[in-house]
C-alpha positions as CSV (number, residue, x, y, z in Angstrom):
1,M,5.5,22.5,-5.1
2,V,5.4,19.7,-2.4
3,S,3.7,21.9,0.2
4,R,1.0,22.8,-2.3
5,F,0.4,19.0,-2.9
6,V,0.2,18.4,0.9
7,F,-2.3,21.3,1.2
8,L,-4.4,20.0,-1.6
9,V,-4.5,16.5,0.0
10,W,-5.4,18.1,3.3
11,M,-8.2,20.1,1.7
12,A,-9.5,16.9,0.0
13,S,-9.7,15.1,3.2
14,A,-11.4,18.1,4.9
15,L,-14.0,18.3,2.1
16,A,-14.6,14.6,1.7
17,G,-16.2,13.7,-1.7
18,V,-15.5,17.1,-3.4
19,A,-13.5,15.6,-6.3
20,V,-12.7,12.0,-7.4
21,A,-9.1,12.9,-8.1
22,A,-8.6,14.5,-4.7
23,S,-10.1,11.3,-3.1
24,A,-7.7,9.1,-5.0
25,A,-4.8,11.3,-4.0
26,S,-5.9,11.2,-0.4
27,A,-6.3,7.4,-0.5
28,Q,-2.8,7.1,-1.9
29,T,-1.4,9.4,0.9
30,V,-3.2,7.3,3.5
31,G,-1.9,4.1,2.1
32,L,1.7,5.3,1.9
33,G,1.5,6.8,5.3
34,L,0.2,3.6,6.8
35,A,3.0,1.6,5.0
36,Q,5.5,4.0,6.6
37,T,4.1,3.9,10.1
38,S,3.6,0.1,10.0
39,N,7.3,-0.3,9.2
40,C,6.6,-1.9,5.8
41,M,9.1,0.5,4.2
42,S,12.0,-1.2,6.1
43,C,11.8,-4.1,3.6
44,H,9.7,-2.8,0.7
45,R,9.7,0.1,-1.7
46,V,6.9,1.1,-4.0
47,D,8.6,0.4,-7.3
48,R,11.6,-1.7,-6.6
49,K,12.8,-4.7,-4.6
50,V,14.7,-4.2,-1.4
51,V,14.5,-7.1,1.0
52,G,11.0,-7.9,-0.2
53,P,9.4,-7.3,-3.5
54,G,8.3,-3.8,-4.6
55,F,4.6,-3.0,-4.0
56,T,4.0,-2.5,-7.7
57,A,5.3,-6.1,-8.4
58,I,2.9,-7.4,-5.8
59,A,0.1,-5.4,-7.5
60,E,1.0,-6.8,-10.9
61,R,1.1,-10.4,-9.6
62,F,-2.4,-10.1,-8.0
63,A,-4.1,-7.9,-10.6
64,G,-7.6,-9.1,-11.3
65,N,-7.7,-11.5,-8.4
66,A,-10.9,-11.0,-6.5
67,E,-9.6,-12.5,-3.3
68,A,-6.3,-10.6,-3.3
69,V,-7.2,-8.1,-0.6
70,D,-8.1,-10.8,2.0
71,Y,-5.1,-13.0,0.9
72,L,-2.6,-10.1,1.1
73,A,-4.0,-8.9,4.4
74,Q,-3.5,-12.3,5.9
75,R,0.1,-12.5,4.5
76,I,0.8,-9.1,6.2
77,I,-0.5,-10.3,9.6
78,N,0.7,-13.9,9.5
79,G,3.8,-13.6,7.4
80,S,4.8,-15.9,4.6
81,S,7.8,-17.6,3.0
82,G,8.8,-19.0,-0.3
83,H,6.4,-16.8,-2.4
84,W,9.0,-14.2,-3.5
85,G,12.3,-16.0,-2.9
86,P,14.1,-17.4,0.1
87,V,13.7,-14.5,2.5
88,P,10.6,-14.9,4.6
89,M,8.3,-12.1,5.5
90,P,7.9,-12.1,9.3
91,R,4.5,-11.8,11.1
92,Q,3.3,-8.3,11.5
93,V,1.2,-8.8,14.7
94,H,1.2,-5.0,15.4
95,V,-0.9,-4.4,12.2
96,S,-4.6,-4.7,12.8
97,E,-6.8,-6.6,10.3
98,K,-8.4,-3.3,9.2
99,D,-5.1,-1.7,8.6
100,A,-3.8,-4.9,6.8
101,K,-6.8,-4.7,4.4
102,T,-6.2,-1.0,3.9
103,L,-2.5,-1.7,3.1
104,A,-3.5,-4.5,0.7
105,Q,-6.0,-2.3,-1.1
106,W,-3.4,0.4,-1.4
107,I,-0.8,-2.0,-2.7
108,L,-3.2,-3.4,-5.3
109,S,-4.1,0.2,-6.5
110,L,-0.4,0.6,-7.5
111,K,-0.8,-1.4,-10.7
112,E,-1.8,1.8,-12.4
113,P,1.3,3.9,-13.2
114,E,-0.3,7.3,-12.4
115,V,-0.7,6.4,-8.7
116,R,2.9,5.2,-8.0
117,L,4.3,7.1,-5.1
118,E,7.5,6.9,-3.1
């Protein structure tokens, strides 16, 4: 079943724009993959707190905020402290601004239950 999903995601990316659902699945795969390769998953999970908050909790907090993508992208790059408790988020200087915005967009998309991945 998993290999079929992977194949479908691959086909969707190869045939860009074929179906809206495939594009959404591809975007979710890209976001999760970027979170994994950027080392985000060392401290975060999609739907639960580890060291830092779960991504769905972040999505819920910033739902409807038009400036959330830029704000979160800057928090990813520059780090932050005191927003989610006493443990600070260190700077992620290895993450480009483009990737930080992609991560922020992906995180914000997780407010909808049907796109929660882990």
